[in-house]
Structure formats: C-alpha cells, structure tokens
N, C-alpha and C positions, 0 to 999 in steps of 0.2 A: 530479462532485465540486466543491463550490465551492472557488475559489482562497483560499489562507491571507491573513490580515490582513498588510498591508504592515509591513516592519521599522520604518518611520517611526512608524507608529501605535503599535505595540508599545512602542517607546522612549518616546514621549509618555505613554503610560499608566502606565508604570513610574516615569518621572520625576515624575509627578504624585502617586503613591502615596508616593514618597520624600520629596517636599515636604510630606507630611502629609495630602493630600487623601483624603477617604473613599472606600473602593471604590465604594460606590453611587454617588456622585457622578461618579466619573470613568467609570464603565461608561455612565450615562446620557449624559454630555457626549460621549462619543466613540462612543456608539450600538454598543457592544459589551456581551455578557451577562456578567453577575458571575462566572459560572462560567468564561468564557473568560478573564477577568482573574485568577481565582484560579489557573488552570492556567498562566498566564504567569509568575506569581510562583514557582510551584512549581518550574517548570521552571529559572528563574534560580537559586532555592536549590539544585537538584540539579546542574546543568551550568555555571552561571556566564552564561549568556545566554538569551535567549528567542526565538531565531530558529525560524522554521517548520521542522518535520521533513520531511527529503527523503530519497529513495532508499529508500523502504521497500516492502515486498512488497505488492502490491495483488492482490487475488483470490486464487484457490487455487493452491497449490505445483503444478508439473506433475508428473504421475506418470512421464512419459518424459522422462528427461533427457539418456540417451546417445544422442545423435543419430546417429552413424556405426552403431552397432548397430541402431538403428530402420531406418535406410536398408537395410542388409543383409537385415534381417528382412522388409521390404517387398518387396525384390527376390526372396526366396525364397518368400514366401506371398502374394504379390499377388494370386492368383487366388482366394483364399479371401473369405469375407465378413467384414466387419470385427468381428462377434461371434466368429466362429472364431478370427481373428487375435487377438482379446482373450484368449480361453481359452488361446491357444498361448503368448502373451507372458507371462501370469500376474502376479504382482506387484500383485494387486488392481486391474489396468487394466480399464476397461470399453470397451464399444463405442465410445461418445462419445470417450473418451479417444484411441483409435485414430484416429477420425475428425478430431479436432483436431490431432493431431500429423501426420497426412498432408497436412493442408491448410498446415501449417508447410513441409513438405518442398517444396512447390510453388513 
C-alpha cells in the first residue's frame, strides 16, 4: 500500500483552498487528485483535521483470537490433520485458519 501524503502537503493544499484558490488548480499544482483533495476537505469538516488515518484493521479479522485456548487445543489434537482440527474447533474455522494460527504459535 502506498504511503499517505505528508502532513505538510495536506496543510498547504487546505491553506490554498482557504485563500480562495480553485480546487482544480490546487490539485494540479500539488500533483494530487481532485478526489483526494475533496476527501481531505470532508475530513476537516467532520473531524477538524486532515491527518492520515492510522491504526486501522488491515486484512481479514482473525477467526481464532483466544490463543491460550488454541494452544491447549493443539496440545490435545496435534496428531490430527488440520482439516480435522478445523471441524473440531467449529465456529466457521477452516483448515487454512488452523494452519495460519499454528504458524503464529511458533
């Protein structure tokens, strides 16, 4: 994923708009899309600043979240295949979920 635009660039763009510059001119001058500029303005309207969003969930949520319970489960059923373990665990967990979780335990 590309890095977010710098805070300095965001502030310059917003300051130009507040001075009365046209959005299309600002976007061309700073080499940003008009949509990006509109999103920054909308964020300022909603939150009061145009900082980049951080600490958000990336990827899928993990289906196995109770790691202590999973460790004990693996100790009890470690001799079974991952597909069998998935059916024993339940809760919509697949063989791939079991595989991924076992990699995290190591």
